N, CA, C and O atoms as a Tinker XYZ file with bonds, in Angstrom:
   532  protein
     1  N    -12.096000 -206.832000  116.078000    73     2
     2  CA   -10.856000 -207.591000  116.112000    64     1     3
     3  C    -10.904000 -208.692000  115.046000    63     2     4     5
     4  O    -10.977000 -209.872000  115.390000    81     3
     5  N    -10.866000 -208.345000  113.821000    73     3     6
     6  CA   -10.796000 -209.365000  112.782000    64     5     7
     7  C     -9.376000 -209.423000  112.262000    63     6     8     9
     8  O     -8.825000 -208.428000  111.790000    81     7
     9  N     -8.799000 -210.598000  112.356000    73     7    10
    10  CA    -7.422000 -210.803000  111.906000    64     9    11
    11  C     -7.408000 -211.935000  110.894000    63    10    12    13
    12  O     -8.134000 -212.919000  111.035000    81    11
    13  N     -6.578000 -211.789000  109.877000    73    11    14
    14  CA    -6.429000 -212.834000  108.869000    64    13    15
    15  C     -4.952000 -213.175000  108.742000    63    14    16    17
    16  O     -4.098000 -212.294000  108.635000    81    15
    17  N     -4.675000 -214.464000  108.755000    73    15    18
    18  CA    -3.312000 -214.958000  108.629000    64    17    19
    19  C     -3.261000 -215.899000  107.433000    63    18    20    21
    20  O     -4.039000 -216.848000  107.347000    81    19
    21  N     -2.349000 -215.632000  106.521000    73    19    22
    22  CA    -2.205000 -216.494000  105.356000    64    21    23
    23  C     -1.238000 -217.620000  105.675000    63    22    24    25
    24  O     -0.259000 -217.439000  106.399000    81    23
    25  N     -1.534000 -218.780000  105.121000    73    23    26
    26  CA    -0.641000 -219.923000  105.289000    64    25    27
    27  C      0.529000 -219.782000  104.330000    63    26    28    29
    28  O      0.374000 -219.267000  103.223000    81    27
    29  N      1.676000 -220.230000  104.750000    73    27    30
    30  CA     2.819000 -220.174000  103.856000    64    29    31
    31  C      2.833000 -221.416000  102.965000    63    30    32    33
    32  O      2.078000 -222.364000  103.181000    81    31
    33  N      3.683000 -221.387000  101.988000    73    31    34
    34  CA     3.732000 -222.487000  101.027000    64    33    35
    35  C      4.247000 -223.762000  101.678000    63    34    36    37
    36  O      5.130000 -223.728000  102.535000    81    35
    37  N      3.687000 -224.869000  101.262000    73    35    38
    38  CA     4.160000 -226.175000  101.701000    64    37    39
    39  C      5.106000 -226.698000  100.621000    63    38    40    41
    40  O      4.658000 -227.209000   99.594000    81    39
    41  N      6.397000 -226.571000  100.850000    73    39    42
    42  CA     7.373000 -226.949000   99.835000    64    41    43
    43  C      7.383000 -228.445000   99.570000    63    42    44    45
    44  O      7.821000 -228.881000   98.505000    81    43
    45  N      6.910000 -229.235000  100.519000    73    43    46
    46  CA     6.840000 -230.675000  100.312000    64    45    47
    47  C      5.884000 -231.019000   99.181000    63    46    48    49
    48  O      6.125000 -231.970000   98.437000    81    47
    49  N      4.801000 -230.259000   99.040000    73    47    50
    50  CA     3.853000 -230.510000   97.955000    64    49    51
    51  C      4.524000 -230.328000   96.598000    63    50    52    53
    52  O      4.308000 -231.122000   95.682000    81    51
    53  N      5.327000 -229.298000   96.473000    73    51    54
    54  CA     6.023000 -229.055000   95.207000    64    53    55
    55  C      7.059000 -230.139000   94.935000    63    54    56    57
    56  O      7.197000 -230.595000   93.800000    81    55
    57  N      7.783000 -230.550000   95.966000    73    55    58
    58  CA     8.803000 -231.588000   95.786000    64    57    59
    59  C      8.164000 -232.906000   95.357000    63    58    60    61
    60  O      8.691000 -233.590000   94.479000    81    59
    61  N      7.046000 -233.266000   95.961000    73    59    62
    62  CA     6.364000 -234.509000   95.585000    64    61    63
    63  C      5.819000 -234.411000   94.167000    63    62    64    65
    64  O      5.887000 -235.380000   93.411000    81    63
    65  N      5.280000 -233.252000   93.796000    73    63    66
    66  CA     4.775000 -233.068000   92.443000    64    65    67
    67  C      5.862000 -233.219000   91.391000    63    66    68    69
    68  O      5.660000 -233.877000   90.371000    81    67
    69  N      7.006000 -232.611000   91.639000    73    67    70
    70  CA     8.127000 -232.737000   90.697000    64    69    71
    71  C      8.628000 -234.177000   90.644000    63    70    72    73
    72  O      8.978000 -234.677000   89.575000    81    71
    73  N      8.662000 -234.843000   91.798000    73    71    74
    74  CA     9.082000 -236.250000   91.830000    64    73    75
    75  C      8.132000 -237.125000   91.019000    63    74    76    77
    76  O      8.579000 -238.020000   90.301000    81    75
    77  N      6.833000 -236.878000   91.125000    73    75    78
    78  CA     5.858000 -237.658000   90.351000    64    77    79
    79  C      6.040000 -237.423000   88.845000    63    78    80    81
    80  O      5.985000 -238.367000   88.057000    81    79
    81  N      6.254000 -236.170000   88.453000    73    79    82
    82  CA     6.441000 -235.875000   87.032000    64    81    83
    83  C      7.705000 -236.554000   86.516000    63    82    84    85
    84  O      7.708000 -237.114000   85.420000    81    83
    85  N      8.774000 -236.505000   87.299000    73    83    86
    86  CA    10.022000 -237.180000   86.881000    64    85    87
    87  C      9.849000 -238.688000   86.813000    63    86    88    89
    88  O     10.391000 -239.332000   85.915000    81    87
    89  N      9.100000 -239.261000   87.752000    73    87    90
    90  CA     8.831000 -240.702000   87.705000    64    89    91
    91  C      8.024000 -241.050000   86.465000    63    90    92    93
    92  O      8.260000 -242.088000   85.847000    81    91
    93  N      7.082000 -240.204000   86.094000    73    91    94
    94  CA     6.337000 -240.429000   84.857000    64    93    95
    95  C      7.232000 -240.356000   83.636000    63    94    96    97
    96  O      7.068000 -241.130000   82.692000    81    95
    97  N      8.180000 -239.428000   83.652000    73    95    98
    98  CA     9.116000 -239.323000   82.538000    64    97    99
    99  C      9.986000 -240.579000   82.451000    63    98   100   101
   100  O     10.220000 -241.100000   81.361000    81    99
   101  N     10.467000 -241.065000   83.607000    73    99   102
   102  CA    11.277000 -242.294000   83.592000    64   101   103
   103  C     10.455000 -243.498000   83.149000    63   102   104   105
   104  O     10.959000 -244.373000   82.445000    81   103
   105  N      9.193000 -243.543000   83.558000    73   103   106
   106  CA     8.320000 -244.627000   83.105000    64   105   107
   107  C      8.078000 -244.565000   81.609000    63   106   108   109
   108  O      7.980000 -245.600000   80.949000    81   107
   109  N      7.982000 -243.367000   81.074000    73   107   110
   110  CA     7.801000 -243.216000   79.629000    64   109   111
   111  C      9.044000 -243.676000   78.893000    63   110   112   113
   112  O      8.948000 -244.300000   77.836000    81   111
   113  N     10.229000 -243.369000   79.454000    73   111   114
   114  CA    11.485000 -243.778000   78.800000    64   113   115
   115  C     11.638000 -245.296000   78.806000    63   114   116   117
   116  O     12.185000 -245.866000   77.862000    81   115
   117  N     11.163000 -245.953000   79.858000    73   115   118
   118  CA    11.333000 -247.404000   79.963000    64   117   119
   119  C     10.203000 -248.186000   79.310000    63   118   120   121
   120  O     10.457000 -249.160000   78.601000    81   119
   121  N      8.948000 -247.774000   79.539000    73   119   122
   122  CA     7.807000 -248.552000   79.060000    64   121   123
   123  C      7.196000 -247.986000   77.789000    63   122   124   125
   124  O      6.500000 -248.704000   77.072000    81   123
   125  N      7.438000 -246.733000   77.497000    73   123   126
   126  CA     6.845000 -246.127000   76.313000    64   125   127
   127  C      5.469000 -245.560000   76.614000    63   126   128   129
   128  O      4.948000 -245.713000   77.719000    81   127
   129  N      4.891000 -244.907000   75.626000    73   127   130
   130  CA     3.605000 -244.255000   75.828000    64   129   131
   131  C      2.423000 -245.203000   75.722000    63   130   132   133
   132  O      1.294000 -244.794000   75.994000    81   131
   133  N      2.644000 -246.471000   75.330000    73   131   134
   134  CA     1.526000 -247.403000   75.265000    64   133   135
   135  C      1.105000 -247.859000   76.659000    63   134   136   137
   136  O      0.004000 -248.384000   76.825000    81   135
   137  N      1.958000 -247.671000   77.659000    73   135   138
   138  CA     1.614000 -247.996000   79.041000    64   137   139
   139  C      0.860000 -246.817000   79.665000    63   138   140   141
   140  O      1.095000 -245.662000   79.312000    81   139
   141  N     -0.027000 -247.121000   80.576000    73   139   142
   142  CA    -0.823000 -246.073000   81.226000    64   141   143
   143  C     -0.094000 -245.456000   82.419000    63   142   144   145
   144  O     -0.465000 -244.368000   82.860000    81   143
   145  N      0.916000 -246.109000   82.942000    73   143   146
   146  CA     1.586000 -245.631000   84.152000    64   145   147
   147  C      2.243000 -244.256000   84.018000    63   146   148   149
   148  O      2.134000 -243.458000   84.949000    81   147
   149  N      2.916000 -243.939000   82.916000    73   147   150
   150  CA     3.463000 -242.576000   82.831000    64   149   151
   151  C      2.388000 -241.496000   82.922000    63   150   152   153
   152  O      2.601000 -240.449000   83.533000    81   151
   153  N      1.227000 -241.757000   82.309000    73   151   154
   154  CA     0.145000 -240.784000   82.384000    64   153   155
   155  C     -0.362000 -240.619000   83.807000    63   154   156   157
   156  O     -0.664000 -239.507000   84.239000    81   155
   157  N     -0.454000 -241.715000   84.528000    73   155   158
   158  CA    -0.908000 -241.656000   85.923000    64   157   159
   159  C      0.070000 -240.839000   86.755000    63   158   160   161
   160  O     -0.341000 -239.998000   87.554000    81   159
   161  N      1.365000 -241.084000   86.569000    73   159   162
   162  CA     2.358000 -240.324000   87.336000    64   161   163
   163  C      2.337000 -238.843000   86.965000    63   162   164   165
   164  O      2.468000 -237.987000   87.839000    81   163
   165  N      2.170000 -238.530000   85.663000    73   163   166
   166  CA     2.121000 -237.127000   85.243000    64   165   167
   167  C      0.899000 -236.421000   85.832000    63   166   168   169
   168  O      1.009000 -235.302000   86.332000    81   167
   169  N     -0.251000 -237.066000   85.773000    73   167   170
   170  CA    -1.473000 -236.458000   86.317000    64   169   171
   171  C     -1.335000 -236.277000   87.823000    63   170   172   173
   172  O     -1.712000 -235.238000   88.365000    81   171
   173  N     -0.796000 -237.285000   88.496000    73   171   174
   174  CA    -0.569000 -237.160000   89.936000    64   173   175
   175  C      0.370000 -236.018000   90.271000    63   174   176   177
   176  O      0.134000 -235.280000   91.227000    81   175
   177  N      1.427000 -235.866000   89.497000    73   175   178
   178  CA     2.363000 -234.774000   89.716000    64   177   179
   179  C      1.737000 -233.416000   89.496000    63   178   180   181
   180  O      1.989000 -232.480000   90.255000    81   179
   181  N      0.913000 -233.302000   88.453000    73   179   182
   182  CA     0.241000 -232.030000   88.197000    64   181   183
   183  C     -0.744000 -231.686000   89.312000    63   182   184   185
   184  O     -0.903000 -230.514000   89.655000    81   183
   185  N     -1.402000 -232.689000   89.878000    73   183   186
   186  CA    -2.318000 -232.440000   90.992000    64   185   187
   187  C     -1.550000 -231.918000   92.206000    63   186   188   189
   188  O     -1.990000 -230.973000   92.861000    81   187
   189  N     -0.410000 -232.527000   92.505000    73   187   190
   190  CA     0.381000 -232.075000   93.662000    64   189   191
   191  C      0.917000 -230.658000   93.436000    63   190   192   193
   192  O      0.932000 -229.845000   94.361000    81   191
   193  N      1.352000 -230.365000   92.222000    73   191   194
   194  CA     1.842000 -229.007000   91.941000    64   193   195
   195  C      0.692000 -228.005000   92.017000    63   194   196   197
   196  O      0.876000 -226.893000   92.513000    81   195
   197  N     -0.491000 -228.384000   91.531000    73   195   198
   198  CA    -1.654000 -227.509000   91.649000    64   197   199
   199  C     -1.994000 -227.262000   93.115000    63   198   200   201
   200  O     -2.314000 -226.131000   93.481000    81   199
   201  N     -1.935000 -228.286000   93.964000    73   199   202
   202  CA    -2.213000 -228.110000   95.388000    64   201   203
   203  C     -1.209000 -227.152000   96.019000    63   202   204   205
   204  O     -1.562000 -226.373000   96.904000    81   203
   205  N      0.032000 -227.208000   95.569000    73   203   206
   206  CA     1.055000 -226.291000   96.081000    64   205   207
   207  C      0.671000 -224.845000   95.788000    63   206   208   209
   208  O      0.720000 -224.001000   96.683000    81   207
   209  N      0.293000 -224.553000   94.562000    73   207   210
   210  CA    -0.054000 -223.182000   94.183000    64   209   211
   211  C     -1.370000 -222.736000   94.800000    63   210   212   213
   212  O     -1.498000 -221.575000   95.190000    81   211
   213  N     -2.361000 -223.635000   94.900000    73   211   214
   214  CA    -3.629000 -223.236000   95.501000    64   213   215
   215  C     -3.477000 -223.016000   96.999000    63   214   216   217
   216  O     -4.155000 -222.160000   97.566000    81   215
   217  N     -2.607000 -223.768000   97.643000    73   215   218
   218  CA    -2.369000 -223.567000   99.068000    64   217   219
   219  C     -1.755000 -222.198000   99.299000    63   218   220   221
   220  O     -2.073000 -221.531000  100.284000    81   219
   221  N     -0.886000 -221.779000   98.407000    73   219   222
   222  CA    -0.260000 -220.468000   98.547000    64   221   223
   223  C     -1.274000 -219.346000   98.353000    63   222   224   225
   224  O     -1.250000 -218.349000   99.075000    81   223
   225  N     -2.154000 -219.507000   97.390000    73   223   226
   226  CA    -3.108000 -218.442000   97.098000    64   225   227
   227  C     -4.280000 -218.420000   98.068000    63   226   228   229
   228  O     -4.768000 -217.346000   98.420000    81   227
   229  N     -4.740000 -219.594000   98.508000    73   227   230
   230  CA    -6.028000 -219.658000   99.190000    64   229   231
   231  C     -5.978000 -220.051000  100.656000    63   230   232   233
   232  O     -6.985000 -219.899000  101.347000    81   231
   233  N     -4.871000 -220.544000  101.163000    73   231   234
   234  CA    -4.849000 -221.013000  102.540000    64   233   235
   235  C     -4.805000 -219.866000  103.530000    63   234   236   237
   236  O     -3.933000 -219.001000  103.440000    81   235
   237  N     -5.748000 -219.848000  104.487000    73   235   238
   238  CA    -5.760000 -218.773000  105.460000    64   237   239
   239  C     -6.482000 -219.200000  106.729000    63   238   240   241
   240  O     -7.219000 -220.187000  106.747000    81   239
   241  N     -6.255000 -218.442000  107.774000    73   239   242
   242  CA    -6.986000 -218.530000  109.034000    64   241   243
   243  C     -7.509000 -217.134000  109.316000    63   242   244   245
   244  O     -6.736000 -216.176000  109.363000    81   243
   245  N     -8.820000 -217.011000  109.505000    73   243   246
   246  CA    -9.434000 -215.713000  109.794000    64   245   247
   247  C    -10.173000 -215.832000  111.121000    63   246   248   249
   248  O    -10.993000 -216.733000  111.305000    81   247
   249  N     -9.881000 -214.924000  112.039000    73   247   250
   250  CA   -10.472000 -214.964000  113.373000    64   249   251
   251  C    -11.161000 -213.635000  113.644000    63   250   252   253
   252  O    -10.575000 -212.574000  113.431000    81   251
   253  N    -12.408000 -213.691000  114.117000    73   251   254
   254  CA   -13.084000 -212.492000  114.610000    64   253   255
   255  C    -13.808000 -212.849000  115.913000    63   254   256   257
   256  O    -13.597000 -213.937000  116.450000    81   255
   257  N    -14.651000 -211.960000  116.425000    73   255   258
   258  CA   -15.280000 -212.170000  117.721000    64   257   259
   259  C    -16.271000 -213.330000  117.729000    63   258   260   261
   260  O    -16.474000 -213.952000  118.771000    81   259
   261  N    -16.891000 -213.633000  116.594000    73   259   262
   262  CA   -17.929000 -214.651000  116.555000    64   261   263
   263  C    -17.461000 -215.996000  116.012000    63   262   264   265
   264  O    -17.972000 -217.034000  116.434000    81   263
   265  N    -16.512000 -216.007000  115.096000    73   263   266
   266  CA   -16.181000 -217.278000  114.450000    64   265   267
   267  C    -14.725000 -217.344000  114.005000    63   266   268   269
   268  O    -14.010000 -216.346000  113.925000    81   267
   269  N    -14.336000 -218.576000  113.721000    73   267   270
   270  CA   -13.015000 -218.874000  113.162000    64   269   271
   271  C    -13.248000 -219.486000  111.790000    63   270   272   273
   272  O    -14.016000 -220.438000  111.656000    81   271
   273  N    -12.595000 -218.948000  110.778000    73   271   274
   274  CA   -12.706000 -219.486000  109.421000    64   273   275
   275  C    -11.355000 -220.065000  109.020000    63   274   276   277
   276  O    -10.309000 -219.447000  109.218000    81   275
   277  N    -11.404000 -221.262000  108.453000    73   275   278
   278  CA   -10.198000 -221.934000  107.978000    64   277   279
   279  C    -10.369000 -222.303000  106.525000    63   278   280   281
   280  O    -11.453000 -222.694000  106.091000    81   279
   281  N     -9.305000 -222.178000  105.786000    73   279   282
   282  CA    -9.284000 -222.694000  104.427000    64   281   283
   283  C     -7.942000 -223.376000  104.243000    63   282   284   285
   284  O     -6.910000 -222.719000  104.107000    81   283
   285  N     -7.968000 -224.700000  104.240000    73   283   286
   286  CA    -6.751000 -225.472000  104.067000    64   285   287
   287  C     -6.421000 -225.684000  102.599000    63   286   288   289
   288  O     -5.485000 -226.419000  102.283000    81   287
   289  N     -7.169000 -225.055000  101.689000    73   287   290
   290  CA    -6.971000 -225.173000  100.243000    64   289   291
   291  C     -7.089000 -226.625000   99.805000    63   290   292   293
   292  O     -6.269000 -227.120000   99.032000    81   291
   293  N     -8.103000 -227.292000  100.300000    73   291   294
   294  CA    -8.374000 -228.659000   99.870000    64   293   295
   295  C     -9.798000 -228.715000   99.335000    63   294   296   297
   296  O    -10.399000 -227.674000   99.068000    81   295
   297  N    -10.334000 -229.896000   99.179000    73   295   298
   298  CA   -11.633000 -230.037000   98.534000    64   297   299
   299  C    -12.796000 -229.652000   99.446000    63   298   300   301
   300  O    -13.917000 -229.486000   98.967000    81   299
   301  N    -12.554000 -229.507000  100.744000    73   299   302
   302  CA   -13.629000 -229.124000  101.658000    64   301   303
   303  C    -13.920000 -227.631000  101.610000    63   302   304   305
   304  O    -15.006000 -227.206000  102.004000    81   303
   305  N    -13.001000 -226.850000  101.151000    73   303   306
   306  CA   -13.217000 -225.418000  101.041000    64   305   307
   307  C    -13.104000 -224.714000  102.381000    63   306   308   309
   308  O    -12.358000 -225.147000  103.259000    81   307
   309  N    -13.842000 -223.635000  102.534000    73   307   310
   310  CA   -13.785000 -222.837000  103.755000    64   309   311
   311  C    -14.607000 -223.513000  104.840000    63   310   312   313
   312  O    -15.763000 -223.878000  104.627000    81   311
   313  N    -13.998000 -223.672000  105.998000    73   311   314
   314  CA   -14.679000 -224.237000  107.158000    64   313   315
   315  C    -14.886000 -223.127000  108.169000    63   314   316   317
   316  O    -13.957000 -222.377000  108.468000    81   315
   317  N    -16.101000 -223.015000  108.701000    73   315   318
   318  CA   -16.415000 -221.976000  109.667000    64   317   319
   319  C    -16.836000 -222.619000  110.976000    63   318   320   321
   320  O    -17.657000 -223.535000  110.992000    81   319
   321  N    -16.272000 -222.137000  112.069000    73   319   322
   322  CA   -16.594000 -222.637000  113.398000    64   321   323
   323  C    -16.928000 -221.441000  114.285000    63   322   324   325
   324  O    -16.140000 -220.503000  114.402000    81   323
   325  N    -18.091000 -221.484000  114.899000    73   323   326
   326  CA   -18.462000 -220.416000  115.822000    64   325   327
   327  C    -17.709000 -220.596000  117.130000    63   326   328   329
   328  O    -17.408000 -221.718000  117.537000    81   327
   329  N    -17.410000 -219.486000  117.781000    73   327   330
   330  CA   -16.668000 -219.524000  119.038000    64   329   331
   331  C    -17.470000 -220.250000  120.113000    63   330   332   333
   332  O    -16.892000 -220.938000  120.954000    81   331
   333  N    -18.801000 -220.104000  120.097000    73   331   334
   334  CA   -19.620000 -220.761000  121.123000    64   333   335
   335  C    -19.664000 -222.273000  120.932000    63   334   336   337
   336  O    -20.039000 -222.991000  121.859000    81   335
   337  N    -19.293000 -222.775000  119.758000    73   335   338
   338  CA   -19.273000 -224.215000  119.515000    64   337   339
   339  C    -17.952000 -224.861000  119.910000    63   338   340   341
   340  O    -17.810000 -226.081000  119.827000    81   339
   341  N    -16.990000 -224.059000  120.336000    73   339   342
   342  CA   -15.678000 -224.582000  120.722000    64   341   343
   343  C    -15.673000 -224.833000  122.220000    63   342   344   345
   344  O    -16.003000 -223.948000  123.009000    81   343
   345  N    -15.299000 -226.040000  122.604000    73   343   346
   346  CA   -15.263000 -226.400000  124.021000    64   345   347
   347  C    -13.934000 -226.014000  124.666000    63   346   348   349
   348  O    -13.910000 -225.512000  125.790000    81   347
   349  N    -12.837000 -226.245000  123.962000    73   347   350
   350  CA   -11.523000 -225.933000  124.513000    64   349   351
   351  C    -10.529000 -225.749000  123.372000    63   350   352   353
   352  O    -10.748000 -226.214000  122.254000    81   351
   353  N     -9.442000 -225.065000  123.677000    73   351   354
   354  CA    -8.356000 -224.879000  122.717000    64   353   355
   355  C     -7.066000 -225.329000  123.388000    63   354   356   357
   356  O     -6.669000 -224.786000  124.419000    81   355
   357  N     -6.423000 -226.318000  122.798000    73   355   358
   358  CA    -5.139000 -226.792000  123.296000    64   357   359
   359  C     -4.037000 -226.220000  122.417000    63   358   360   361
   360  O     -4.104000 -226.291000  121.190000    81   359
   361  N     -3.031000 -225.659000  123.054000    73   359   362
   362  CA    -1.909000 -225.080000  122.321000    64   361   363
   363  C     -0.668000 -225.869000  122.685000    63   362   364   365
   364  O     -0.228000 -225.849000  123.834000    81   363
   365  N     -0.100000 -226.565000  121.709000    73   363   366
   366  CA     1.124000 -227.320000  121.920000    64   365   367
   367  C      2.253000 -226.657000  121.139000    63   366   368   369
   368  O      2.067000 -225.607000  120.524000    81   367
   369  N      3.402000 -227.273000  121.173000    73   367   370
   370  CA     4.541000 -226.687000  120.473000    64   369   371
   371  C      4.438000 -226.838000  118.956000    63   370   372   373
   372  O      5.088000 -226.096000  118.220000    81   371
   373  N      3.626000 -227.795000  118.475000    73   371   374
   374  CA     3.544000 -228.040000  117.040000    64   373   375
   375  C      2.223000 -227.628000  116.408000    63   374   376   377
   376  O      2.181000 -227.325000  115.216000    81   375
   377  N      1.147000 -227.611000  117.181000    73   375   378
   378  CA    -0.144000 -227.290000  116.566000    64   377   379
   379  C     -1.120000 -226.717000  117.589000    63   378   380   381
   380  O     -0.898000 -226.749000  118.800000    81   379
   381  N     -2.220000 -226.188000  117.033000    73   379   382
   382  CA    -3.369000 -225.754000  117.816000    64   381   383
   383  C     -4.456000 -226.798000  117.618000    63   382   384   385
   384  O     -4.701000 -227.235000  116.494000    81   383
   385  N     -5.103000 -227.195000  118.692000    73   383   386
   386  CA    -6.169000 -228.186000  118.594000    64   385   387
   387  C     -7.452000 -227.562000  119.124000    63   386   388   389
   388  O     -7.553000 -227.271000  120.316000    81   387
   389  N     -8.420000 -227.357000  118.261000    73   387   390
   390  CA    -9.718000 -226.826000  118.650000    64   389   391
   391  C    -10.631000 -228.016000  118.918000    63   390   392   393
   392  O    -10.912000 -228.802000  118.013000    81   391
   393  N    -11.091000 -228.149000  120.148000    73   391   394
   394  CA   -11.987000 -229.236000  120.516000    64   393   395
   395  C    -13.405000 -228.686000  120.498000    63   394   396   397
   396  O    -13.732000 -227.758000  121.237000    81   395
   397  N    -14.241000 -229.267000  119.646000    73   395   398
   398  CA   -15.610000 -228.787000  119.468000    64   397   399
   399  C    -16.550000 -229.490000  120.437000    63   398   400   401
   400  O    -16.245000 -230.571000  120.942000    81   399
   401  N    -17.688000 -228.869000  120.690000    73   399   402
   402  CA   -18.694000 -229.477000  121.567000    64   401   403
   403  C    -19.349000 -230.680000  120.926000    63   402   404   405
   404  O    -19.956000 -231.495000  121.620000    81   403
   405  N    -19.240000 -230.807000  119.626000    73   403   406
   406  CA   -19.808000 -231.955000  118.924000    64   405   407
   407  C    -18.818000 -233.115000  118.864000    63   406   408   409
   408  O    -18.953000 -234.003000  118.022000    81   407
   409  N    -17.829000 -233.111000  119.747000    73   407   410
   410  CA   -16.804000 -234.162000  119.870000    64   409   411
   411  C    -15.858000 -234.231000  118.680000    63   410   412   413
   412  O    -15.225000 -235.262000  118.452000    81   411
   413  N    -15.756000 -233.173000  117.939000    73   411   414
   414  CA   -14.817000 -233.123000  116.827000    64   413   415
   415  C    -13.553000 -232.370000  117.221000    63   414   416   417
   416  O    -13.548000 -231.615000  118.193000    81   415
   417  N    -12.493000 -232.579000  116.466000    73   415   418
   418  CA   -11.226000 -231.890000  116.688000    64   417   419
   419  C    -10.751000 -231.291000  115.377000    63   418   420   421
   420  O    -10.894000 -231.893000  114.312000    81   419
   421  N    -10.191000 -230.115000  115.470000    73   419   422
   422  CA    -9.558000 -229.488000  114.315000    64   421   423
   423  C     -8.138000 -229.163000  114.709000    63   422   424   425
   424  O     -7.903000 -228.450000  115.684000    81   423
   425  N     -7.187000 -229.686000  113.951000    73   423   426
   426  CA    -5.782000 -229.409000  114.218000    64   425   427
   427  C     -5.263000 -228.427000  113.177000    63   426   428   429
   428  O     -5.435000 -228.612000  111.972000    81   427
   429  N     -4.627000 -227.385000  113.679000    73   427   430
   430  CA    -4.013000 -226.380000  112.807000    64   429   431
   431  C     -2.522000 -226.410000  113.101000    63   430   432   433
   432  O     -2.100000 -226.122000  114.221000    81   431
   433  N     -1.738000 -226.751000  112.113000    73   431   434
   434  CA    -0.292000 -226.853000  112.270000    64   433   435
   435  C      0.324000 -225.470000  112.437000    63   434   436   437
   436  O     -0.021000 -224.542000  111.705000    81   435
   437  N      1.233000 -225.328000  113.395000    73   435   438
   438  CA     1.937000 -224.057000  113.536000    64   437   439
   439  C      2.900000 -223.833000  112.377000    63   438   440   441
   440  O      3.289000 -222.697000  112.103000    81   439
   441  N      3.285000 -224.901000  111.700000    73   439   442
   442  CA     4.158000 -224.777000  110.542000    64   441   443
   443  C      3.493000 -224.100000  109.358000    63   442   444   445
   444  O      4.169000 -223.722000  108.401000    81   443
   445  N      2.156000 -223.940000  109.411000    73   443   446
   446  CA     1.450000 -223.244000  108.334000    64   445   447
   447  C      1.725000 -221.747000  108.331000    63   446   448   449
   448  O      1.591000 -221.094000  107.297000    81   447
   449  N      2.110000 -221.200000  109.479000    73   447   450
   450  CA     2.294000 -219.759000  109.606000    64   449   451
   451  C      3.769000 -219.407000  109.532000    63   450   452   453
   452  O      4.626000 -220.226000  109.861000    81   451
   453  N      4.060000 -218.195000  109.103000    73   451   454
   454  CA     5.442000 -217.754000  109.139000    64   453   455
   455  C      5.816000 -217.410000  110.585000    63   454   456   457
   456  O      4.946000 -217.194000  111.429000    81   455
   457  N      7.100000 -217.364000  110.849000    73   455   458
   458  CA     7.586000 -217.229000  112.223000    64   457   459
   459  C      7.192000 -215.911000  112.875000    63   458   460   461
   460  O      7.112000 -215.840000  114.101000    81   459
   461  N      6.947000 -214.886000  112.106000    73   459   462
   462  CA     6.592000 -213.583000  112.663000    64   461   463
   463  C      5.179000 -213.553000  113.224000    63   462   464   465
   464  O      4.902000 -212.771000  114.134000    81   463
   465  N      4.281000 -214.379000  112.710000    73   463   466
   466  CA     2.883000 -214.302000  113.141000    64   465   467
   467  C      2.484000 -215.386000  114.132000    63   466   468   469
   468  O      1.349000 -215.376000  114.609000    81   467
   469  N      3.373000 -216.321000  114.460000    73   467   470
   470  CA     3.006000 -217.400000  115.383000    64   469   471
   471  C      2.659000 -216.848000  116.762000    63   470   472   473
   472  O      1.691000 -217.297000  117.374000    81   471
   473  N      3.422000 -215.896000  117.256000    73   471   474
   474  CA     3.154000 -215.339000  118.577000    64   473   475
   475  C      1.804000 -214.620000  118.611000    63   474   476   477
   476  O      1.084000 -214.698000  119.607000    81   475
   477  N      1.468000 -213.938000  117.551000    73   475   478
   478  CA     0.179000 -213.247000  117.496000    64   477   479
   479  C     -0.983000 -214.237000  117.450000    63   478   480   481
   480  O     -2.012000 -214.020000  118.090000    81   479
   481  N     -0.820000 -215.326000  116.692000    73   479   482
   482  CA    -1.853000 -216.361000  116.654000    64   481   483
   483  C     -1.980000 -217.007000  118.028000    63   482   484   485
   484  O     -3.093000 -217.288000  118.473000    81   483
   485  N     -0.854000 -217.250000  118.709000    73   483   486
   486  CA    -0.896000 -217.779000  120.073000    64   485   487
   487  C     -1.731000 -216.877000  120.979000    63   486   488   489
   488  O     -2.598000 -217.354000  121.711000    81   487
   489  N     -1.465000 -215.583000  120.927000    73   487   490
   490  CA    -2.182000 -214.645000  121.781000    64   489   491
   491  C     -3.683000 -214.619000  121.476000    63   490   492   493
   492  O     -4.502000 -214.513000  122.389000    81   491
   493  N     -4.035000 -214.716000  120.213000    73   491   494
   494  CA    -5.453000 -214.716000  119.839000    64   493   495
   495  C     -6.139000 -215.965000  120.361000    63   494   496   497
   496  O     -7.235000 -215.878000  120.914000    81   495
   497  N     -5.514000 -217.131000  120.194000    73   495   498
   498  CA    -6.132000 -218.364000  120.675000    64   497   499
   499  C     -6.179000 -218.411000  122.202000    63   498   500   501
   500  O     -7.116000 -218.979000  122.764000    81   499
   501  N     -5.203000 -217.835000  122.880000    73   499   502
   502  CA    -5.255000 -217.765000  124.346000    64   501   503
   503  C     -6.404000 -216.879000  124.799000    63   502   504   505
   504  O     -7.099000 -217.217000  125.757000    81   503
   505  N     -6.620000 -215.742000  124.122000    73   503   506
   506  CA    -7.743000 -214.868000  124.502000    64   505   507
   507  C     -9.094000 -215.539000  124.223000    63   506   508   509
   508  O    -10.040000 -215.362000  124.991000    81   507
   509  N     -9.190000 -216.302000  123.137000    73   507   510
   510  CA   -10.439000 -217.024000  122.857000    64   509   511
   511  C    -10.657000 -218.101000  123.907000    63   510   512   513
   512  O    -11.783000 -218.302000  124.364000    81   511
   513  N     -9.590000 -218.798000  124.295000    73   511   514
   514  CA    -9.708000 -219.836000  125.326000    64   513   515
   515  C    -10.145000 -219.215000  126.649000    63   514   516   517
   516  O    -10.934000 -219.819000  127.376000    81   515
   517  N     -9.653000 -218.033000  126.975000    73   515   518
   518  CA   -10.066000 -217.361000  128.214000    64   517   519
   519  C    -11.536000 -216.937000  128.150000    63   518   520   521
   520  O    -12.230000 -216.974000  129.166000    81   519
   521  N    -12.016000 -216.538000  126.981000    73   519   522
   522  CA   -13.433000 -216.183000  126.836000    64   521   523
   523  C    -14.342000 -217.400000  127.023000    63   522   524   525
   524  O    -15.427000 -217.299000  127.596000    81   523
   525  N    -13.878000 -218.549000  126.530000    73   523   526
   526  CA   -14.682000 -219.773000  126.601000    64   525   527
   527  C    -14.839000 -220.211000  128.055000    63   526   528   529
   528  O    -15.918000 -220.626000  128.475000    81   527
   529  N    -13.761000 -220.114000  128.809000    73   527   530
   530  CA   -13.778000 -220.596000  130.196000    64   529   531
   531  C    -14.202000 -219.546000  131.130000    63   530   532
   532  O    -14.272000 -219.784000  132.336000    81   531
């Protein structure tokens, strides 16, 4: 039972990236290129746009019998959690909360998944929660 679910694009990342690039352009028009602020805004915008594209390509949730793998497409990379290390799974209307035995929490937003796969992810996490208890 290995299932993989890809995260959908976060359009807010793209909107913020474009806003930063436009702010850098406006700063360049007002202050000129001798100021460092337009460069900072441009670099910030490019980082946000890069995060948008990397989230689309690399963000996923993979579940099998032994472990859960997450990749939020950030600097931490792939995170792996064994099923035996999970104490409980809380399922709310907005997110899944994996409570670890080491007193840590991992929140997975339901907004990361497309609407067709949310019910299947719910069923998988409910079956894992039943195995734990």
